[in-house]
C-alpha positions as CSV (number, residue, x, y, z in Angstrom):
1,M,104.9,90.4,105.7
2,K,102.1,90.1,103.3
3,L,98.8,91.9,104.1
4,T,95.4,91.3,102.5
5,L,95.0,93.2,99.2
6,A,91.8,95.2,99.0
7,S,89.9,95.7,95.9
8,R,89.4,99.5,96.3
9,S,91.3,102.1,94.4
10,Q,92.7,103.7,97.6
11,N,96.3,103.3,98.7
12,Y,96.1,100.1,100.8
13,I,99.4,98.7,101.9
14,K,99.8,95.3,100.3
15,A,103.0,94.3,102.2
16,Y,105.9,95.7,104.1
17,Q,109.5,94.7,104.9
18,A,112.1,96.5,107.0
19,D,113.3,98.4,104.0
20,S,110.2,98.9,101.9
21,I,106.4,99.4,101.6
22,E,104.5,97.7,98.8
23,L,101.3,99.2,97.5
24,A,99.2,97.7,94.6
25,A,101.1,99.7,91.9
26,N,104.6,100.2,93.3
27,R,107.2,99.4,96.0
28,I,108.6,102.4,98.1
29,Y,112.1,102.2,99.4
30,S,112.1,105.5,101.3
31,N,110.4,107.2,104.2
32,C,107.0,108.2,102.9
33,L,103.5,109.5,103.7
34,I,100.6,107.5,102.5
35,A,97.1,109.0,102.5
36,P,93.9,107.4,101.0
37,E,94.5,108.9,97.6
38,R,98.0,110.4,97.7
39,I,101.5,109.2,98.3
40,I,104.5,111.4,99.1
41,I,107.7,109.5,98.4
42,D,111.0,110.6,99.8
43,W,109.4,112.5,102.7
44,T,112.2,114.8,104.0
45,A,112.1,113.4,107.5
46,R,115.3,111.4,108.0
47,D,114.5,109.5,111.1
48,V,112.4,109.5,114.2
49,A,115.1,110.8,116.6
50,S,115.7,113.9,114.5
51,L,112.1,114.6,113.5
52,V,111.2,118.3,113.9
53,S,108.0,120.2,113.5
54,A,109.0,121.5,110.1
55,D,109.0,117.8,108.8
56,L,105.3,117.7,109.6
57,A,104.2,120.4,107.1
58,P,103.4,117.8,104.3
59,V,101.5,115.7,106.8
60,F,99.3,118.6,107.9
61,E,98.7,119.6,104.2
62,L,97.0,116.2,103.8
63,Q,94.4,117.3,106.4
64,P,94.2,114.0,108.3
65,E,92.0,113.3,111.3
66,V,94.5,110.7,112.5
67,V,98.2,110.0,111.7
68,I,99.8,106.6,112.3
69,M,103.6,106.8,112.5
70,G,105.5,103.6,111.7
71,T,109.0,103.9,113.2
72,G,110.7,100.9,111.6
73,M,110.9,97.4,112.9
74,K,110.9,98.7,116.5
75,Q,108.7,101.3,118.1
76,R,110.5,104.5,118.7
77,F,108.9,107.7,120.0
78,P,109.6,111.1,118.6
79,A,110.2,114.2,120.8
80,A,107.3,115.5,122.8
81,T,107.1,118.5,120.6
82,I,106.0,116.3,117.8
83,S,103.0,114.9,119.7
84,A,102.2,118.5,120.9
85,A,102.1,119.7,117.3
86,F,99.3,117.1,116.5
87,L,97.5,117.8,119.8
88,A,97.5,121.5,119.0
89,R,95.7,120.8,115.7
90,A,93.3,118.2,117.2
91,I,94.7,115.4,115.1
92,G,95.0,111.9,116.5
93,F,98.5,110.6,116.6
94,E,99.7,107.1,117.3
95,V,103.3,105.7,117.1
96,M,103.8,102.1,116.3
97,D,106.4,99.7,114.8
98,L,106.2,99.5,111.0
99,G,104.0,96.3,110.9
100,A,101.4,97.6,113.3
101,A,101.3,100.9,111.5
102,C,100.7,99.3,108.1
103,R,97.9,97.1,109.5
104,T,96.3,99.9,111.5
105,F,96.4,102.2,108.4
106,N,94.6,99.6,106.3
107,V,91.9,99.1,108.9
108,L,91.3,102.9,109.3
109,L,91.3,103.2,105.5
110,S,88.7,100.5,105.2
111,E,86.5,102.6,107.6
112,D,86.8,105.6,105.3
113,R,88.8,107.6,107.9
114,R,91.0,110.5,106.9
115,V,94.2,108.7,107.9
116,V,97.8,109.3,107.0
117,A,100.6,106.8,107.5
118,A,104.0,108.4,108.2
119,L,106.4,105.5,107.6
120,F,110.1,105.2,108.3
121,V,112.0,102.4,106.6
122,N,115.4,101.0,107.6
123,N,117.4,102.4,104.7
124,H,116.8,105.9,106.1
125,K,118.1,105.0,109.6
126,S,114.8,104.8,111.3
127,G,116.4,103.6,114.4
128,S,115.7,99.9,113.8
């Protein structure tokens, strides 16, 4: 699905499909982390079901105030320990399907929020 392209230099998500995320400059075919001014391609997390606290280290290094997790074409929830790790750091955490996560990330980015999108795509067995 195509999303509105913003004119700012930040990492707005231009479009998404089940197997990829498109930004202004490139298309990503792997699980990734997207922050306003940084992209981490090939995030080591394999899928939502096997997500562990150690997978969150690169997320926390980005110092977000809120993390939007896109779990593929269907919403899937990680283990309760994952939510607890965000709660312990006073970081907002929302879990959505990929489309809702991409749209929400763009809205929060447009509001100049310190948001990180943690996105799972289908070619990494995101459970979709």
